[in-house]
Backbone as JSON, one array per atom type, in Angstrom:
{
  "sequence": "MSNDNTGGYAGDVAPAEVWASLSTDERAVLVDVRTDAEWTFVGLPDLSSIGKRVIPLEWQVYPTMAQVPDFVATLTRLLEDFGLGRDAPVYLICRSGVRSRHAAIAMTEAGWQRCYNVGTGFEGTHDAAGHRGRVAGWKADGLPWTQY",
  "N": [[-13.9, -15.29, 14.29], [-16.78, -17.29, 14.04], [-20.09, -16.14, 14.46], [-22.57, -17.47, 15.2], [-25.48, -17.3, 16.44], [-27.78, -18.76, 16.35], [-28.27, -21.07, 17.74], [-28.29, -20.35, 20.39], [-25.84, -19.85, 21.68], [-22.39, -18.7, 21.7], [-21.31, -19.3, 19.19], [-19.97, -21.3, 16.42], [-16.63, -22.39, 16.05], [-13.51, -22.79, 14.33], [-10.94, -25.27, 14.85], [-8.29, -24.16, 14.6], [-8.74, -21.46, 15.14], [-9.54, -21.63, 17.78], [-7.17, -22.57, 18.94], [-5.53, -20.32, 18.51], [-6.82, -18.41, 20.12], [-6.63, -19.64, 22.66], [-3.9, -19.53, 22.92], [-3.33, -16.83, 23.16], [-5.08, -15.56, 24.94], [-5.25, -15.46, 28.26], [-7.4, -16.16, 29.83], [-8.95, -17.87, 28.33], [-10.37, -21.1, 27.92], [-10.35, -24.64, 27.25], [-12.68, -27.14, 27.02], [-13.14, -30.5, 27.05], [-15.69, -32.5, 26.15], [-16.11, -35.14, 25.63], [-16.26, -38.75, 26.18], [-14.76, -40.69, 28.84], [-13.74, -43.03, 27.75], [-13.22, -42.23, 25.1], [-11.25, -40.26, 25.51], [-9.23, -41.88, 26.48], [-8.78, -43.83, 24.43], [-8.75, -42.47, 21.97], [-7.55, -39.97, 22.32], [-6.47, -36.71, 23.56], [-6.7, -33.11, 23.2], [-3.6, -31.41, 23.33], [-2.34, -29.04, 25.3], [-0.03, -28.28, 26.45], [2.22, -26.96, 25.39], [1.53, -24.34, 25.39], [1.25, -23.77, 27.97], [-1.09, -24.61, 29.24], [-3.9, -26.7, 30.23], [-6.24, -29.04, 28.99], [-9.66, -29.23, 29.97], [-11.11, -32.06, 30.95], [-14.36, -33.18, 30.86], [-17.09, -35.08, 31.04], [-19.97, -34.92, 28.97], [-21.85, -36.79, 28.38], [-22.22, -40.15, 29.59], [-20.34, -43.0, 28.9], [-21.15, -46.46, 28.7], [-23.83, -45.96, 28.24], [-24.51, -43.46, 27.37], [-25.98, -41.6, 28.68], [-26.96, -38.37, 29.64], [-24.92, -36.34, 31.68], [-26.17, -35.28, 34.67], [-25.3, -33.18, 36.35], [-23.54, -31.62, 34.88], [-23.42, -28.83, 34.07], [-23.37, -27.5, 36.57], [-21.04, -28.61, 37.68], [-19.03, -27.84, 35.81], [-19.31, -25.07, 35.98], [-18.51, -24.64, 38.64], [-15.82, -25.5, 38.46], [-14.74, -23.63, 36.61], [-15.16, -21.23, 37.99], [-13.55, -21.79, 40.21], [-11.11, -21.57, 38.97], [-10.97, -18.91, 38.86], [-12.33, -17.6, 36.89], [-14.58, -15.39, 35.27], [-17.99, -15.06, 34.18], [-17.76, -14.04, 31.66], [-15.58, -15.06, 30.43], [-13.85, -16.67, 27.69], [-15.05, -19.76, 26.73], [-14.36, -22.72, 25.31], [-15.78, -25.51, 23.82], [-15.4, -28.91, 23.09], [-15.99, -31.9, 21.24], [-16.27, -35.13, 19.71], [-17.26, -34.62, 17.06], [-18.55, -32.18, 17.1], [-21.2, -32.13, 17.88], [-22.17, -32.98, 20.51], [-20.7, -31.09, 21.98], [-21.83, -28.74, 21.09], [-24.38, -28.86, 22.24], [-23.58, -28.73, 24.91], [-22.43, -26.17, 24.95], [-24.69, -24.61, 24.52], [-26.16, -25.23, 26.86], [-24.43, -24.21, 28.85], [-24.47, -21.51, 28.15], [-27.15, -20.9, 28.6], [-27.03, -21.05, 31.33], [-25.85, -18.72, 32.0], [-23.24, -18.17, 31.18], [-21.38, -16.21, 29.07], [-19.74, -16.39, 26.77], [-19.57, -18.93, 25.28], [-18.31, -21.25, 23.14], [-18.58, -23.51, 20.41], [-16.49, -26.01, 19.2], [-16.68, -26.48, 16.08], [-16.0, -28.54, 14.19], [-15.03, -30.44, 15.81], [-12.95, -32.88, 17.59], [-12.25, -35.06, 16.0], [-13.69, -34.71, 13.64], [-15.62, -35.1, 10.57], [-16.55, -38.12, 8.74], [-14.28, -39.65, 6.4], [-14.01, -40.67, 2.91], [-13.6, -43.39, 3.22], [-14.87, -43.9, 5.53], [-13.6, -43.24, 7.89], [-12.67, -41.28, 10.74], [-10.96, -38.2, 11.65], [-9.32, -37.45, 9.59], [-10.32, -35.66, 7.73], [-11.42, -33.26, 8.81], [-11.3, -31.23, 11.8], [-9.7, -31.13, 15.09], [-7.48, -32.97, 15.13], [-7.05, -33.49, 12.35], [-6.41, -30.95, 11.53], [-3.87, -30.7, 12.38], [-3.19, -29.91, 14.94], [-1.77, -29.97, 18.29], [-1.93, -33.05, 20.09], [-2.49, -35.75, 22.39], [-2.14, -39.13, 23.64], [-3.04, -41.3, 26.29]],
  "CA": [[-14.74, -16.34, 14.8], [-18.17, -17.29, 13.62], [-21.0, -15.69, 15.49], [-23.83, -18.12, 14.87], [-26.28, -17.35, 17.65], [-29.04, -19.44, 16.1], [-28.44, -22.13, 18.73], [-28.27, -19.86, 21.76], [-24.49, -19.85, 22.23], [-21.58, -17.68, 21.01], [-21.07, -19.69, 17.81], [-19.04, -22.37, 16.07], [-15.3, -21.92, 15.67], [-12.59, -23.8, 13.81], [-9.88, -25.6, 15.8], [-7.16, -23.23, 14.53], [-9.16, -20.24, 15.83], [-9.51, -21.95, 19.2], [-5.76, -22.6, 19.32], [-5.04, -18.94, 18.55], [-7.38, -17.77, 21.31], [-6.02, -20.25, 23.84], [-2.5, -19.11, 22.95], [-3.18, -15.4, 23.42], [-5.98, -15.09, 25.99], [-4.99, -16.29, 29.44], [-8.66, -16.61, 30.4], [-9.6, -18.85, 27.45], [-10.23, -22.49, 28.34], [-10.88, -25.67, 26.36], [-13.35, -28.2, 27.76], [-13.41, -31.67, 26.2], [-16.9, -33.1, 26.72], [-16.25, -36.53, 25.2], [-16.27, -39.72, 27.27], [-13.48, -41.2, 29.33], [-13.26, -44.02, 26.77], [-12.67, -41.49, 23.96], [-9.99, -39.64, 25.94], [-8.24, -42.94, 26.63], [-8.47, -44.57, 23.2], [-8.61, -41.58, 20.82], [-6.61, -38.93, 22.69], [-6.92, -35.4, 24.04], [-5.89, -31.98, 22.78], [-2.43, -31.19, 24.2], [-2.13, -27.61, 25.41], [1.15, -28.07, 27.29], [3.18, -26.03, 24.78], [1.09, -22.97, 25.69], [1.13, -23.66, 29.42], [-2.46, -24.86, 29.67], [-4.4, -28.07, 30.17], [-7.64, -29.18, 28.62], [-10.52, -29.68, 31.06], [-11.96, -33.17, 30.51], [-15.59, -33.29, 31.64], [-18.06, -35.77, 30.19], [-21.33, -34.45, 28.77], [-22.6, -38.03, 28.47], [-21.4, -41.22, 30.15], [-20.26, -44.23, 28.12], [-21.69, -46.79, 27.38], [-25.26, -45.66, 28.1], [-24.59, -42.12, 26.77], [-26.91, -40.77, 29.45], [-26.4, -37.05, 29.92], [-24.5, -36.11, 33.06], [-27.12, -34.29, 35.15], [-24.67, -32.04, 37.02], [-22.49, -31.09, 34.03], [-23.35, -27.37, 34.14], [-22.95, -27.11, 37.92], [-19.65, -29.01, 37.86], [-18.17, -26.97, 35.01], [-19.37, -23.73, 36.57], [-17.65, -24.66, 39.83], [-14.42, -25.57, 38.0], [-14.36, -22.35, 36.01], [-15.09, -20.24, 39.06], [-12.36, -22.12, 41.0], [-9.98, -21.04, 38.21], [-11.04, -17.46, 38.93], [-12.89, -17.07, 35.65], [-15.91, -14.82, 35.3], [-18.91, -15.58, 33.16], [-17.43, -13.47, 30.35], [-14.37, -15.73, 29.91], [-14.13, -17.54, 26.55], [-15.09, -21.18, 27.04], [-14.45, -23.5, 24.08], [-16.19, -26.87, 24.12], [-15.06, -29.79, 21.97], [-16.31, -33.32, 21.33], [-15.75, -35.83, 18.54], [-17.62, -34.02, 15.78], [-19.19, -30.89, 17.28], [-22.62, -32.24, 18.23], [-22.32, -32.91, 21.97], [-20.15, -29.84, 22.48], [-22.82, -27.69, 20.79], [-25.39, -28.95, 23.3], [-22.95, -28.25, 26.15], [-22.3, -24.72, 24.82], [-26.03, -24.05, 24.73], [-26.5, -25.38, 28.28], [-23.63, -23.26, 29.64], [-24.97, -20.17, 27.84], [-28.41, -20.77, 29.33], [-26.69, -20.9, 32.75], [-25.31, -17.39, 32.21], [-21.89, -17.99, 30.64], [-21.65, -15.35, 27.92], [-18.89, -16.63, 25.6], [-19.39, -20.37, 25.1], [-18.15, -21.56, 21.72], [-18.51, -24.91, 20.0], [-15.5, -26.33, 18.18], [-17.65, -27.03, 15.14], [-15.57, -29.79, 13.55], [-14.65, -31.36, 16.87], [-11.61, -33.45, 17.7], [-12.0, -35.98, 14.88], [-14.39, -34.28, 12.44], [-16.53, -35.99, 9.85], [-15.97, -39.3, 8.1], [-13.74, -39.53, 5.04], [-14.65, -41.59, 1.95], [-13.46, -44.75, 3.73], [-15.62, -44.03, 6.77], [-12.74, -42.98, 9.04], [-12.63, -39.92, 11.27], [-9.64, -37.69, 11.99], [-8.52, -37.16, 8.39], [-10.96, -34.64, 6.89], [-11.57, -31.99, 9.55], [-11.21, -31.39, 13.25], [-8.45, -30.82, 15.78], [-6.4, -33.85, 14.66], [-6.81, -33.27, 10.92], [-5.81, -29.62, 11.38], [-2.48, -30.78, 12.79], [-2.97, -29.3, 16.25], [-1.18, -30.95, 19.2], [-2.79, -33.94, 20.86], [-1.75, -36.83, 23.04], [-2.9, -40.26, 24.14], [-2.48, -41.91, 27.5]],
  "C": [[-16.16, -16.19, 14.29], [-19.04, -16.81, 14.77], [-22.4, -16.19, 15.16], [-24.65, -18.27, 16.15], [-27.61, -18.08, 17.45], [-29.31, -20.52, 17.13], [-28.38, -21.65, 20.16], [-26.92, -19.94, 22.43], [-23.66, -18.91, 21.36], [-21.25, -18.03, 19.57], [-20.11, -20.85, 17.66], [-17.72, -21.76, 15.65], [-14.48, -23.09, 15.16], [-11.49, -24.06, 14.84], [-8.71, -24.62, 15.78], [-7.49, -21.91, 15.23], [-9.13, -20.45, 17.35], [-8.06, -21.93, 19.7], [-5.2, -21.18, 19.45], [-5.55, -18.22, 19.8], [-6.76, -18.32, 22.58], [-4.58, -19.78, 24.03], [-2.32, -17.66, 23.39], [-4.04, -14.86, 24.55], [-5.83, -15.99, 27.2], [-6.27, -16.81, 30.08], [-9.35, -17.69, 29.56], [-9.32, -20.27, 27.92], [-10.86, -23.41, 27.3], [-11.41, -26.8, 27.23], [-13.68, -29.32, 26.78], [-14.54, -32.45, 26.83], [-17.12, -34.55, 26.26], [-16.21, -37.46, 26.42], [-14.86, -40.12, 27.66], [-12.89, -42.21, 28.34], [-12.63, -43.31, 25.57], [-11.34, -40.84, 24.33], [-8.89, -40.69, 25.98], [-7.83, -43.53, 25.29], [-8.24, -43.68, 21.98], [-7.61, -40.46, 21.08], [-7.29, -37.65, 23.13], [-6.11, -34.29, 23.4], [-4.77, -31.76, 23.8], [-2.1, -29.7, 24.18], [-0.85, -27.28, 26.18], [2.13, -27.06, 26.7], [2.78, -24.57, 24.99], [0.8, -22.8, 27.18], [-0.27, -23.86, 29.96], [-2.76, -26.35, 29.63], [-5.86, -28.05, 29.75], [-8.4, -29.64, 29.87], [-11.38, -30.83, 30.52], [-13.17, -33.29, 31.43], [-16.67, -33.87, 30.74], [-19.42, -35.07, 30.17], [-22.29, -35.64, 28.9], [-21.65, -39.11, 28.95], [-21.5, -42.46, 29.27], [-20.47, -45.41, 29.06], [-23.15, -46.4, 27.19], [-25.5, -44.36, 27.36], [-25.7, -41.29, 27.42], [-26.22, -39.44, 29.74], [-26.06, -36.93, 31.4], [-25.37, -34.99, 33.64], [-26.48, -33.05, 35.79], [-23.54, -31.43, 36.21], [-22.33, -29.58, 34.2], [-22.85, -26.92, 35.51], [-21.47, -27.45, 38.15], [-18.71, -28.1, 37.08], [-18.17, -25.55, 35.55], [-18.45, -23.65, 37.78], [-16.18, -24.68, 39.44], [-13.95, -24.23, 37.45], [-14.24, -21.25, 37.06], [-13.89, -20.5, 39.97], [-11.09, -21.64, 40.31], [-9.96, -19.5, 38.22], [-11.62, -16.82, 37.69], [-14.3, -16.53, 35.87], [-16.73, -15.37, 34.15], [-18.72, -14.96, 31.79], [-16.16, -14.08, 29.76], [-14.74, -16.58, 28.7], [-13.98, -19.02, 26.93], [-15.33, -21.92, 25.73], [-14.76, -24.94, 24.46], [-15.98, -27.73, 22.87], [-15.53, -31.21, 22.28], [-15.75, -33.99, 20.08], [-16.0, -35.07, 17.25], [-18.33, -32.68, 15.89], [-20.65, -30.95, 17.67], [-22.82, -32.12, 19.74], [-21.82, -31.59, 22.52], [-21.08, -28.66, 22.17], [-23.89, -27.68, 21.87], [-24.83, -28.42, 24.62], [-22.8, -26.73, 26.12], [-23.64, -24.03, 25.04], [-26.4, -24.09, 26.21], [-25.72, -24.39, 29.14], [-24.08, -21.82, 29.39], [-26.28, -19.91, 28.59], [-28.18, -20.57, 30.83], [-25.98, -19.57, 33.03], [-23.88, -17.16, 31.76], [-22.04, -17.34, 29.28], [-20.88, -15.71, 26.66], [-18.56, -18.11, 25.46], [-19.41, -20.68, 23.61], [-18.09, -23.07, 21.53], [-17.39, -25.06, 18.98], [-16.25, -27.16, 17.15], [-17.27, -28.33, 14.46], [-15.06, -30.8, 14.55], [-13.21, -31.82, 16.85], [-11.26, -34.31, 16.48], [-12.72, -35.6, 13.59], [-15.3, -35.33, 11.83], [-15.79, -37.19, 9.26], [-15.36, -38.95, 6.75], [-14.44, -40.55, 4.15], [-14.6, -43.04, 2.41], [-14.21, -44.96, 5.05], [-14.8, -43.8, 8.03], [-12.8, -41.52, 9.45], [-11.17, -39.5, 11.49], [-8.78, -37.32, 10.8], [-9.04, -35.98, 7.58], [-10.98, -33.28, 7.58], [-11.42, -32.29, 11.03], [-9.82, -31.1, 13.78], [-7.29, -31.65, 15.24], [-6.05, -33.58, 13.2], [-6.15, -31.93, 10.66], [-4.37, -29.58, 11.87], [-2.17, -30.11, 14.12], [-2.49, -30.37, 17.24], [-2.24, -31.78, 19.95], [-1.95, -35.06, 21.43], [-2.71, -37.96, 23.42], [-2.25, -40.76, 25.43], [-3.0, -43.28, 27.69]]
}
């Protein structure tokens, strides 16, 4: 895993590295910080084959994209309710790795020691035709996902 502490968090990781950690570390969790609209229309990582579920928790609210003021408190409560200590690996993912980086920084500032950003996100960057999901990211890497 990358250890890029320049942003005040544990670093950026590739989706395949996240999958490996989630598969082998029972304390590892994946938090999807995209919006409800994105979860509904684009999909969510599917962790059912490894006996886990992604934690969907918006960092910003669609359509205003205002930051959720109690994000850190809510996620902290959820993680603690799962019995996780502040040294548990917490992976945060968004569309392209921007919002999840901000969330990883905020959680690190709140005392969580191992907050990672899924650097290429769920859909990654645009391809030559301007479409996401084909070049990099969770979907492009062929990792499981679902839509509802």
